[in-house]
NUBA-407320 format. One record per residue (C-alpha): x, y, z; residue number from 0; residue in three letters. Coordinates in Angstrom, 1 decimal. Example, Ala and Ser with C-alpha at 12.3 -4.5 7.8 and 13.67 -1.06 7.14 Angstrom:
BEGIN
PT    east   north      up   nr  rest
PT    12.3    -4.5     7.8    0   ALA
PT    13.7    -1.1     7.1    1   SER
//
This chain:
BEGIN
PT    east   north      up   nr  rest
PT   244.1    -7.2    52.2    0   UNK
PT   242.8    -3.8    51.5    1   UNK
PT   239.7    -5.1    53.5    2   UNK
PT   241.4    -6.3    56.3    3   UNK
PT   243.6    -2.9    57.0    4   UNK
PT   240.1    -0.6    56.6    5   UNK
PT   239.9     2.1    59.7    6   UNK
PT   236.6     0.6    61.1    7   UNK
PT   238.5    -3.5    61.5    8   UNK
PT   241.3    -1.1    63.4    9   UNK
PT   238.7     0.5    65.5   10   UNK
PT   236.5    -2.6    66.3   11   UNK
PT   239.8    -4.6    67.2   12   UNK
PT   240.9    -1.4    69.4   13   UNK
PT   237.5    -1.8    71.0   14   UNK
PT   237.5    -5.2    71.6   15   UNK
PT   240.7    -4.9    73.0   16   UNK
PT   240.5    -2.2    75.5   17   UNK
PT   237.2    -3.2    76.8   18   UNK
PT   238.6    -6.7    78.1   19   UNK
PT   241.2    -5.2    79.9   20   UNK
PT   238.1    -3.0    81.7   21   UNK
PT   235.8    -5.5    81.9   22   UNK
PT   238.4    -8.1    83.2   23   UNK
PT   240.2    -5.2    86.2   24   UNK
PT   236.5    -4.1    86.5   25   UNK
PT   235.8    -6.8    88.7   26   UNK
PT   238.4    -5.6    91.3   27   UNK
PT   236.7    -2.6    91.8   28   UNK
PT   233.7    -2.2    93.9   29   UNK
PT   230.9    -0.7    92.5   30   UNK
PT   231.9    -0.1    89.3   31   UNK
PT   230.5    -2.4    86.4   32   UNK
PT   231.3    -3.7    82.7   33   UNK
PT   228.2    -1.4    82.3   34   UNK
PT   229.4     1.5    83.6   35   UNK
PT   232.4     1.8    81.6   36   UNK
PT   231.3     0.7    78.1   37   UNK
PT   231.1     3.6    75.6   38   UNK
PT   227.6     2.6    74.3   39   UNK
PT   226.9     6.1    72.6   40   UNK
PT   230.0     6.1    70.5   41   UNK
PT   228.5     8.5    67.4   42   UNK
PT   227.7    12.4    68.7   43   UNK
PT   224.8    12.6    71.2   44   UNK
PT   221.9    14.0    69.5   45   UNK
PT   220.4    14.5    72.9   46   UNK
PT   218.3    13.1    75.9   47   UNK
PT   214.6    11.7    75.2   48   UNK
PT   212.4    13.1    77.6   49   UNK
PT   209.0    12.3    75.0   50   UNK
PT   208.3    10.4    78.0   51   UNK
PT   208.7    12.6    80.2   52   UNK
PT   204.8    14.4    81.6   53   UNK
PT   203.9    17.6    80.1   54   UNK
PT   204.0    20.4    82.5   55   UNK
PT   199.6    21.6    82.1   56   UNK
PT   200.2    25.3    83.3   57   UNK
PT   202.5    27.2    84.5   58   UNK
PT   202.8    28.5    88.1   59   UNK
PT   201.2    32.0    89.1   60   UNK
PT   204.1    32.6    91.4   61   UNK
PT   206.5    33.3    88.2   62   UNK
PT   204.0    36.1    87.0   63   UNK
PT   204.6    37.1    83.7   64   UNK
PT   207.4    34.4    83.8   65   UNK
PT   204.8    31.4    83.8   66   UNK
PT   204.7    31.0    80.0   67   UNK
PT   208.7    28.9    80.5   68   UNK
PT   207.2    26.3    82.4   69   UNK
PT   203.7    25.8    80.8   70   UNK
PT   203.7    22.8    78.9   71   UNK
PT   207.6    22.2    79.8   72   UNK
PT   208.5    18.7    80.8   73   UNK
PT   208.7    17.4    84.2   74   UNK
PT   212.2    16.1    86.0   75   UNK
PT   211.4    13.8    88.8   76   UNK
PT   214.8    13.5    90.7   77   UNK
PT   215.6     9.8    89.2   78   UNK
PT   214.8    10.5    85.6   79   UNK
PT   217.4    13.9    85.8   80   UNK
PT   220.0    10.9    87.6   81   UNK
PT   219.4     9.0    84.7   82   UNK
PT   220.0    12.0    81.9   83   UNK
PT   223.3    13.4    84.1   84   UNK
PT   224.5     9.4    83.9   85   UNK
PT   224.3     9.3    80.3   86   UNK
PT   223.9    12.5    78.5   87   UNK
PT   226.5    14.5    80.7   88   UNK
PT   229.6    16.0    79.0   89   UNK
PT   231.3    15.4    82.4   90   UNK
PT   230.7    12.2    82.7   91   UNK
PT   230.8    11.3    79.3   92   UNK
PT   234.7    13.0    79.3   93   UNK
PT   235.0    10.7    82.2   94   UNK
PT   234.4     7.2    80.4   95   UNK
PT   236.9     8.4    77.6   96   UNK
PT   239.9     8.7    79.5   97   UNK
PT   238.9     5.3    81.4   98   UNK
PT   239.2     4.4    78.0   99   UNK
PT   241.8     5.9    76.8  100   UNK
PT   244.2     4.5    79.3  101   UNK
PT   243.1     1.0    79.1  102   UNK
PT   244.2     1.4    75.1  103   UNK
PT   247.1     3.1    76.8  104   UNK
PT   247.7    -0.5    78.0  105   UNK
PT   247.0    -2.6    74.8  106   UNK
PT   250.3    -1.1    73.3  107   UNK
PT   252.3    -1.8    76.8  108   UNK
PT   251.6    -5.1    76.8  109   UNK
PT   252.1    -5.3    73.0  110   UNK
PT   256.2    -4.5    73.3  111   UNK
PT   255.9    -7.9    75.2  112   UNK
PT   254.6    -9.8    72.4  113   UNK
PT   255.9   -10.8    68.9  114   UNK
PT   256.3    -8.1    67.0  115   UNK
PT   256.1    -9.3    62.5  116   UNK
PT   257.6    -6.6    60.6  117   UNK
PT   256.8    -7.7    56.1  118   UNK
PT   258.3    -5.1    54.1  119   UNK
PT   259.7    -5.8    49.5  120   UNK
PT   260.2    -2.9    47.2  121   UNK
PT   260.4    -4.0    42.9  122   UNK
PT   262.6    -1.9    40.8  123   UNK
PT   262.5    -2.2    36.7  124   UNK
PT   265.8    -0.5    35.6  125   UNK
PT   267.6     0.3    31.8  126   UNK
PT   270.9     1.1    32.1  127   UNK
PT   273.5     2.5    29.2  128   UNK
PT   276.1     3.6    31.0  129   UNK
PT   277.9     0.1    31.1  130   UNK
PT   277.8    -0.7    27.5  131   UNK
PT   279.9    -2.8    25.1  132   UNK
PT   279.5    -2.6    21.2  133   UNK
PT   279.0    -6.0    19.7  134   UNK
PT   280.9    -7.2    15.9  135   UNK
PT   278.8    -5.8    13.5  136   UNK
PT   277.3    -3.4    15.3  137   UNK
PT   277.7     0.4    16.6  138   UNK
PT   274.4     1.0    18.7  139   UNK
PT   275.0     1.0    22.6  140   UNK
PT   273.9    -1.6    24.3  141   UNK
PT   271.9    -1.6    27.3  142   UNK
PT   271.0    -3.6    30.2  143   UNK
PT   267.6    -3.8    31.0  144   UNK
PT   266.7    -5.4    34.7  145   UNK
PT   264.3    -6.4    36.9  146   UNK
PT   264.8    -6.7    40.5  147   UNK
PT   262.8    -7.4    44.0  148   UNK
PT   263.6    -7.8    47.6  149   UNK
PT   261.0    -8.9    50.1  150   UNK
PT   262.4    -9.4    54.2  151   UNK
PT   259.8   -10.5    56.4  152   UNK
PT   260.9   -11.7    60.4  153   UNK
PT   260.0   -10.4    64.2  154   UNK
PT   261.2    -9.1    67.0  155   UNK
PT   260.4   -10.2    70.6  156   UNK
PT   261.3    -9.0    74.4  157   UNK
PT   260.7   -11.8    76.3  158   UNK
PT   260.1   -11.5    80.8  159   UNK
PT   263.2   -12.4    81.0  160   UNK
PT   264.6    -9.5    79.5  161   UNK
PT   265.7   -11.4    76.1  162   UNK
PT   265.9   -10.5    72.7  163   UNK
PT   264.8   -13.2    70.1  164   UNK
PT   265.3   -11.8    66.3  165   UNK
PT   264.6   -12.7    63.3  166   UNK
PT   265.0   -11.5    59.6  167   UNK
PT   264.5   -13.3    56.0  168   UNK
PT   265.7   -11.4    53.2  169   UNK
PT   265.3   -12.8    49.3  170   UNK
PT   267.2   -10.1    46.8  171   UNK
PT   266.0   -11.6    43.4  172   UNK
PT   267.5   -10.0    39.9  173   UNK
PT   266.4   -10.8    36.4  174   UNK
PT   268.6    -9.7    33.7  175   UNK
PT   266.2    -8.8    30.7  176   UNK
PT   268.7    -9.8    28.1  177   UNK
PT   269.1   -13.5    27.8  178   UNK
PT   266.6   -13.8    30.1  179   UNK
PT   269.0   -14.4    33.4  180   UNK
PT   268.0   -14.8    37.2  181   UNK
PT   269.6   -15.0    40.1  182   UNK
PT   268.3   -15.8    43.6  183   UNK
PT   269.7   -14.5    46.8  184   UNK
PT   268.1   -15.3    49.9  185   UNK
PT   269.8   -14.7    53.5  186   UNK
PT   268.2   -16.0    57.0  187   UNK
PT   269.2   -14.1    60.3  188   UNK
PT   268.8   -15.1    63.7  189   UNK
PT   269.7   -13.4    67.7  190   UNK
PT   269.5   -13.7    70.7  191   UNK
PT   270.5   -10.9    73.7  192   UNK
PT   269.9   -12.1    77.4  193   UNK
PT   270.9    -9.6    79.7  194   UNK
PT   272.3   -11.2    82.8  195   UNK
PT   272.9    -8.5    84.8  196   UNK
PT   271.8    -4.8    84.1  197   UNK
PT   268.6    -5.0    82.2  198   UNK
PT   268.2    -8.8    82.7  199   UNK
PT   265.3   -10.5    85.2  200   UNK
PT   261.0    -9.9    85.2  201   UNK
PT   261.1    -7.5    87.6  202   UNK
PT   263.3    -5.4    85.9  203   UNK
PT   261.8    -5.8    82.4  204   UNK
PT   258.5    -6.0    83.3  205   UNK
PT   258.1    -3.0    85.1  206   UNK
PT   256.9    -0.7    82.6  207   UNK
PT   254.1    -3.4    81.8  208   UNK
PT   253.2    -3.5    85.6  209   UNK
PT   253.0     0.0    86.1  210   UNK
PT   250.6     0.7    82.6  211   UNK
PT   248.8    -2.4    84.8  212   UNK
PT   247.9    -0.9    88.4  213   UNK
PT   247.6     2.8    86.6  214   UNK
PT   244.3     1.3    85.2  215   UNK
PT   243.5    -0.1    88.0  216   UNK
PT   243.9     3.3    89.6  217   UNK
PT   241.8     5.0    87.0  218   UNK
PT   239.0     2.5    87.7  219   UNK
PT   239.3     3.5    91.4  220   UNK
PT   239.3     7.0    90.4  221   UNK
PT   236.2     6.9    88.0  222   UNK
PT   233.9     5.3    90.7  223   UNK
PT   234.9     7.9    92.7  224   UNK
PT   233.7    10.3    90.2  225   UNK
PT   230.6     8.8    89.8  226   UNK
PT   229.8     9.1    93.6  227   UNK
PT   231.2    12.2    93.4  228   UNK
PT   228.8    13.6    90.4  229   UNK
PT   226.0    11.5    91.4  230   UNK
PT   226.0    13.6    94.8  231   UNK
PT   226.9    16.7    92.9  232   UNK
PT   224.1    16.7    90.6  233   UNK
PT   221.5    15.9    93.7  234   UNK
PT   222.9    19.4    94.6  235   UNK
PT   222.1    20.8    91.6  236   UNK
PT   218.8    19.6    91.7  237   UNK
PT   218.1    20.7    95.1  238   UNK
PT   219.6    24.1    94.7  239   UNK
PT   217.0    24.5    91.6  240   UNK
PT   214.1    23.5    93.8  241   UNK
PT   215.4    26.0    96.1  242   UNK
PT   215.9    28.6    93.8  243   UNK
PT   212.4    28.1    93.0  244   UNK
PT   210.8    27.7    96.0  245   UNK
PT   212.7    30.8    97.2  246   UNK
PT   210.1    32.2    93.8  247   UNK
PT   207.4    31.2    95.6  248   UNK
PT   207.7    32.8    99.2  249   UNK
PT   208.3    35.9    98.1  250   UNK
PT   205.7    35.8    95.6  251   UNK
PT   203.1    34.6    98.6  252   UNK
PT   204.9    37.6   100.7  253   UNK
PT   204.4    40.3    97.8  254   UNK
PT   200.7    39.0    97.7  255   UNK
PT   200.4    40.2   101.2  256   UNK
PT   201.5    43.5   101.2  257   UNK
PT   199.3    44.1    98.5  258   UNK
PT   196.9    43.3   100.3  259   UNK
PT   198.2    45.5   102.8  260   UNK
PT   198.4    48.6   101.1  261   UNK
PT   195.4    48.1   100.0  262   UNK
PT   193.4    47.7   102.9  263   UNK
PT   195.3    50.8   104.3  264   UNK
PT   195.2    53.1   101.5  265   UNK
PT   191.4    52.9   102.1  266   UNK
PT   191.4    53.0   105.8  267   UNK
PT   194.2    56.4   105.4  268   UNK
PT   191.1    57.7   102.9  269   UNK
PT   189.0    57.9   105.8  270   UNK
PT   191.6    59.2   107.9  271   UNK
PT   192.4    55.9   109.9  272   UNK
PT   195.8    55.5   109.0  273   UNK
PT   198.5    58.5   109.0  274   UNK
PT   200.6    58.9   105.5  275   UNK
PT   203.5    57.7   107.0  276   UNK
PT   202.5    54.6   107.9  277   UNK
PT   201.1    54.1   104.7  278   UNK
PT   204.1    55.3   102.9  279   UNK
PT   206.3    52.4   104.8  280   UNK
PT   204.1    49.8   103.7  281   UNK
PT   204.2    50.9    99.9  282   UNK
PT   207.7    51.6    99.9  283   UNK
PT   208.2    47.6   101.7  284   UNK
PT   206.1    46.3    98.7  285   UNK
PT   208.0    47.7    96.3  286   UNK
PT   210.8    46.1    97.8  287   UNK
PT   209.2    42.6    98.1  288   UNK
PT   208.2    43.1    94.4  289   UNK
PT   211.4    44.0    93.6  290   UNK
PT   213.4    40.4    95.8  291   UNK
PT   210.0    38.7    94.1  292   UNK
PT   211.6    39.6    90.6  293   UNK
PT   215.2    39.0    91.2  294   UNK
PT   214.1    35.1    92.7  295   UNK
PT   212.8    34.8    89.1  296   UNK
PT   215.7    35.6    87.5  297   UNK
PT   218.4    33.6    89.7  298   UNK
PT   215.9    30.5    89.8  299   UNK
PT   215.3    30.7    85.5  300   UNK
PT   219.3    31.1    85.0  301   UNK
PT   219.8    27.9    87.5  302   UNK
PT   217.7    25.8    85.9  303   UNK
PT   219.5    26.5    82.8  304   UNK
PT   222.4    25.9    84.3  305   UNK
PT   221.8    22.6    85.8  306   UNK
PT   220.5    21.8    81.4  307   UNK
PT   224.0    22.2    81.2  308   UNK
PT   225.2    19.9    83.6  309   UNK
PT   222.4    17.5    82.4  310   UNK
PT   223.3    17.7    78.4  311   UNK
PT   220.0    19.0    77.7  312   UNK
PT   220.2    21.5    74.9  313   UNK
PT   219.3    25.1    77.1  314   UNK
PT   216.3    26.0    74.6  315   UNK
PT   214.4    22.8    76.0  316   UNK
PT   211.2    23.6    78.8  317   UNK
PT   211.8    21.3    81.8  318   UNK
PT   210.4    22.2    85.8  319   UNK
PT   211.9    19.9    88.6  320   UNK
PT   209.7    18.2    90.3  321   UNK
PT   208.6    20.3    93.3  322   UNK
PT   207.2    17.2    95.2  323   UNK
PT   210.7    15.9    95.6  324   UNK
PT   211.1    18.5    98.1  325   UNK
PT   208.2    16.9   100.2  326   UNK
PT   209.9    13.9   100.1  327   UNK
PT   212.8    15.1   102.3  328   UNK
PT   212.9    14.4   106.1  329   UNK
PT   215.8    14.7   108.9  330   UNK
PT   217.2    11.3   109.3  331   UNK
PT   219.7     9.6   111.6  332   UNK
PT   222.6     8.0   110.2  333   UNK
PT   222.4     4.8   112.3  334   UNK
PT   226.3     5.2   112.8  335   UNK
PT   228.4     6.3   115.0  336   UNK
PT   231.1     8.7   114.1  337   UNK
PT   234.4     6.6   114.8  338   UNK
PT   232.5     3.4   113.2  339   UNK
PT   232.4     5.9   109.6  340   UNK
PT   235.5     6.8   110.2  341   UNK
PT   236.6     2.7   110.4  342   UNK
PT   234.3     1.8   107.8  343   UNK
PT   236.3     4.7   105.3  344   UNK
PT   239.9     3.0   106.2  345   UNK
PT   238.4     0.3   104.2  346   UNK
PT   236.3     1.3   102.1  347   UNK
PT   237.5     4.3   100.2  348   UNK
PT   239.3     3.3    96.3  349   UNK
PT   241.5     6.1    97.4  350   UNK
PT   243.2     5.1   100.3  351   UNK
PT   243.4     2.0    98.3  352   UNK
PT   245.5     3.4    95.7  353   UNK
PT   247.9     5.3    98.2  354   UNK
PT   249.1     2.4   100.0  355   UNK
PT   249.6     0.7    96.4  356   UNK
PT   251.9     3.7    95.5  357   UNK
PT   253.8     2.2    98.2  358   UNK
PT   254.3    -1.1    97.3  359   UNK
PT   255.1     0.9    93.7  360   UNK
PT   257.8     3.2    95.1  361   UNK
PT   259.4     0.1    96.4  362   UNK
PT   259.6    -1.7    93.4  363   UNK
PT   260.8     1.1    91.6  364   UNK
PT   263.7     0.9    94.0  365   UNK
PT   264.7    -2.7    92.7  366   UNK
PT   264.9    -1.6    89.2  367   UNK
PT   266.8     1.2    89.9  368   UNK
PT   269.2    -1.4    92.3  369   UNK
PT   269.4    -3.3    89.0  370   UNK
PT   270.9    -0.4    86.6  371   UNK
PT   273.7     0.1    89.1  372   UNK
PT   275.3    -4.0    88.2  373   UNK
PT   277.5    -3.9    85.4  374   UNK
PT   276.3    -5.3    81.7  375   UNK
PT   276.8    -8.4    80.9  376   UNK
PT   274.7    -9.7    77.8  377   UNK
PT   275.4   -13.2    76.4  378   UNK
PT   274.6   -13.0    72.6  379   UNK
PT   273.6   -16.0    70.4  380   UNK
PT   273.7   -15.0    65.9  381   UNK
PT   272.8   -17.6    63.3  382   UNK
PT   273.0   -16.8    59.8  383   UNK
PT   272.1   -19.5    56.5  384   UNK
PT   272.3   -18.3    52.9  385   UNK
PT   271.1   -19.3    49.4  386   UNK
PT   274.1   -21.0    47.3  387   UNK
PT   275.8   -18.2    45.0  388   UNK
PT   274.2   -17.4    41.5  389   UNK
PT   271.0   -19.6    42.8  390   UNK
PT   267.7   -19.6    40.8  391   UNK
PT   265.8   -21.0    43.7  392   UNK
PT   264.9   -19.0    47.0  393   UNK
PT   266.1   -22.2    49.0  394   UNK
PT   268.2   -21.6    51.9  395   UNK
PT   271.2   -24.1    51.8  396   UNK
PT   271.4   -24.9    55.7  397   UNK
PT   275.2   -26.1    55.3  398   UNK
PT   276.0   -22.4    54.0  399   UNK
PT   275.4   -21.6    58.0  400   UNK
PT   277.2   -19.0    60.4  401   UNK
PT   277.0   -18.9    64.2  402   UNK
PT   278.9   -17.5    66.9  403   UNK
PT   278.2   -16.6    70.7  404   UNK
PT   279.8   -13.2    72.4  405   UNK
PT   279.9   -11.7    75.5  406   UNK
PT   279.3    -8.1    76.1  407   UNK
PT   280.4    -6.8    79.2  408   UNK
PT   280.6    -3.6    80.4  409   UNK
PT   282.3    -2.1    83.8  410   UNK
PT   280.3     0.7    86.4  411   UNK
PT   282.9     2.5    85.4  412   UNK
PT   280.4     6.0    85.4  413   UNK
PT   277.1     5.7    87.6  414   UNK
PT   276.6     9.1    88.3  415   UNK
PT   273.3     8.9    86.6  416   UNK
PT   272.0     5.8    87.6  417   UNK
PT   273.4     6.5    91.1  418   UNK
PT   271.5     9.8    91.2  419   UNK
PT   268.3     7.6    90.1  420   UNK
PT   268.7     5.4    92.7  421   UNK
PT   269.0     7.9    95.7  422   UNK
PT   265.7     9.8    94.3  423   UNK
PT   264.1     6.2    94.6  424   UNK
PT   264.3     6.7    97.9  425   UNK
PT   262.9    10.2    98.6  426   UNK
PT   260.2     8.9    96.0  427   UNK
PT   259.5     5.8    98.7  428   UNK
PT   259.2     8.1   101.6  429   UNK
PT   257.5    10.7   100.3  430   UNK
PT   254.8     7.5    98.7  431   UNK
PT   254.8     6.8   102.7  432   UNK
PT   253.6    10.3   103.9  433   UNK
PT   251.4    11.1   101.7  434   UNK
PT   249.5     7.4   102.2  435   UNK
PT   249.6     8.8   106.1  436   UNK
PT   248.6    12.1   104.8  437   UNK
PT   245.7    10.2   102.7  438   UNK
PT   244.2     8.9   106.3  439   UNK
PT   244.4    11.2   107.9  440   UNK
PT   242.6    13.5   105.8  441   UNK
PT   239.8    10.5   105.4  442   UNK
PT   239.7    11.0   108.8  443   UNK
PT   239.2    14.4   108.5  444   UNK
PT   236.4    14.5   106.1  445   UNK
PT   234.3    12.2   107.7  446   UNK
PT   235.0    14.3   111.2  447   UNK
PT   233.6    17.4   109.5  448   UNK
PT   230.5    15.3   107.5  449   UNK
PT   229.5    14.5   110.9  450   UNK
PT   229.8    18.6   111.8  451   UNK
PT   227.9    19.9   109.2  452   UNK
PT   225.3    17.3   109.4  453   UNK
PT   225.2    17.7   113.3  454   UNK
PT   224.7    21.2   112.5  455   UNK
PT   222.2    20.9   110.2  456   UNK
PT   219.6    19.3   111.7  457   UNK
PT   220.1    21.8   114.7  458   UNK
PT   219.9    24.7   112.0  459   UNK
PT   216.6    23.1   110.4  460   UNK
PT   215.3    22.4   114.5  461   UNK
PT   216.2    26.1   114.8  462   UNK
PT   214.1    27.0   111.9  463   UNK
PT   211.1    25.3   112.2  464   UNK
PT   210.7    27.4   115.3  465   UNK
PT   211.5    30.3   113.5  466   UNK
PT   208.6    29.4   111.1  467   UNK
PT   206.0    29.4   114.0  468   UNK
PT   207.1    32.1   116.0  469   UNK
PT   207.5    34.6   112.3  470   UNK
PT   203.8    33.1   111.4  471   UNK
PT   202.2    34.4   114.5  472   UNK
PT   204.1    37.2   114.4  473   UNK
PT   202.8    38.1   111.4  474   UNK
PT   199.2    37.1   112.6  475   UNK
PT   199.5    39.4   116.0  476   UNK
PT   200.2    42.0   113.6  477   UNK
PT   197.7    42.0   110.8  478   UNK
PT   195.3    41.6   114.0  479   UNK
PT   196.4    44.3   115.7  480   UNK
PT   196.4    46.5   112.4  481   UNK
PT   193.0    45.4   111.9  482   UNK
PT   192.1    47.1   115.8  483   UNK
PT   194.1    50.3   114.6  484   UNK
PT   196.4    49.7   117.2  485   UNK
PT   199.3    47.9   114.8  486   UNK
PT   202.5    50.2   113.9  487   UNK
PT   203.5    49.7   109.9  488   UNK
PT   206.6    48.9   110.7  489   UNK
PT   206.4    45.6   112.8  490   UNK
PT   204.2    44.6   110.3  491   UNK
PT   207.0    44.7   107.2  492   UNK
PT   209.2    42.9   109.7  493   UNK
PT   206.9    40.0   110.6  494   UNK
PT   206.1    39.3   107.0  495   UNK
PT   209.9    39.7   106.1  496   UNK
PT   211.0    37.4   109.2  497   UNK
PT   208.0    34.8   108.3  498   UNK
PT   210.0    34.6   104.3  499   UNK
PT   213.4    34.4   105.7  500   UNK
PT   212.5    31.9   108.3  501   UNK
PT   210.8    29.8   105.4  502   UNK
PT   213.7    29.9   103.0  503   UNK
PT   216.0    28.7   105.9  504   UNK
PT   213.8    26.0   106.7  505   UNK
PT   213.7    24.2   103.0  506   UNK
PT   217.3    25.5   102.4  507   UNK
PT   218.3    23.4   105.7  508   UNK
PT   216.5    20.6   105.0  509   UNK
PT   218.5    20.4   101.9  510   UNK
PT   221.4    21.2   103.1  511   UNK
PT   220.8    17.8   105.8  512   UNK
PT   220.0    15.6   103.2  513   UNK
PT   223.0    16.5   101.4  514   UNK
PT   225.2    16.4   104.0  515   UNK
PT   224.0    12.9   104.8  516   UNK
PT   224.3    11.7   101.0  517   UNK
PT   228.8    13.6   101.3  518   UNK
PT   228.6    11.4   104.1  519   UNK
PT   227.9     8.5   102.6  520   UNK
PT   230.1     9.4    99.9  521   UNK
PT   233.2     9.9   102.0  522   UNK
PT   232.7     6.6   103.7  523   UNK
PT   232.9     4.8   100.4  524   UNK
PT   229.1     3.3   101.2  525   UNK
PT   226.8     5.1    98.3  526   UNK
PT   226.8     2.7    95.3  527   UNK
PT   225.4     4.3    92.3  528   UNK
PT   223.8     2.1    89.9  529   UNK
PT   223.8     1.5    85.9  530   UNK
PT   220.8     4.2    86.0  531   UNK
PT   222.8     7.3    88.6  532   UNK
PT   220.0     5.7    91.4  533   UNK
PT   222.1     5.2    94.0  534   UNK
PT   221.9     3.1    97.9  535   UNK
PT   223.5     2.9   100.8  536   UNK
PT   225.2     0.1   101.5  537   UNK
PT   226.8    -1.0   104.5  538   UNK
PT   228.0    -4.4   105.3  539   UNK
PT   230.9    -5.9   107.2  540   UNK
PT   233.6    -4.1   105.6  541   UNK
PT   236.8    -5.8   106.3  542   UNK
PT   241.0    -4.9   105.3  543   UNK
//
């Protein structure tokens, strides 16, 4: 008995029952599989294993004195980052645990509609000298020594019809040690109560269980949406770090350009071929460029550390993201019209399915509240059988029985509270309908906004491409004019800074367009997340 009630056994039983619920209901939710909801890491997370990643042979020159931060660091590609986040992110693990707790609550709701057994017992050894008698020839008090034991067992069972069945078997045993006399008293009681009006019927009885079942389904849908948003946010953070690193490189190139220009102009100034005003302007621009470069390094390293925390990687871990991921990006057309996107979203999005189901929940609660206005009319049947008086055995004498049938009527003279609840359910129903309409309108708005963003980023990328070409040509012209002694320091500084800004803008718009496309797939509900965190865009023949 001690081993069967061990805490580890309770934990295993809870896992088995909870996962049975999650695995069963996951089949009704798109893009959520049993692997996605299982808490595989039940022990404290020791951190991801990065030993299989390739090390970075040396730090980048454009990091300057901070190059040692990347020297020997593990190179983390986008695929490895997504898998690491899925397995070790604190936010993702918490979402899975919340889903588990929701299903765990459902196990208790189901348990309430099954036979609930109970058993207990007590034993007492007593010596009583307060009641005594003096026997002939004796002058001492005679004590009564007894041993008594009481044990009972039975079950309570709430049936789907609202009926309650209760059984109780109790046995009292008393032994008087003096004379070794024993008495057994056994009692069996059975009671059945069936509501006929208020509280009766499967709809009312199963309301709590029905809502718990649907809540788990809603939580699974929310989890499916969470996985999509989590991956999109993770991709956004990954590219944000790469963008910050690219800004460091661009600012470093600009700084090197100013260094060379200043060195050349200083040499020309010594020959009186340049004015001190022009030289001072270039020196000032060099200092500002160096300041922007150092500031960009700080921003890059900070974002990298923040990304480690998002992944669940210790901050002190040396990581560098694979900058080749930027070269894989390109401007891709969605391959679908805006109106088609809206039609797909209204069918596939889990949150819209939930908002529609919430209307059905509100309609069901109206019926339950209506039942509360009915009179209370319960039919009860009681049966009781006991053992013979002073019986020395625990056997029940079935001829010594008692049964009774009763009807309990409670007229609805005071139903103010029930009336208010009933009226409030209609308000909740109207709110649920409006919320459903609002959710669908917001879904359309999100698709419209995603399309506008996608188109804007495409145009911005085209503009930035032209801007880079124009700025590069301007810089080349200014350098040539300086070599001929006809250039102005101000024009050279402006051309160099404009080129850096244009390069940064081009990288940023390329990333923003990629993220806008991912967010469009997410908002349409067709961004399918695999178990390892990778994604696929599945556009099928979606139907209501």
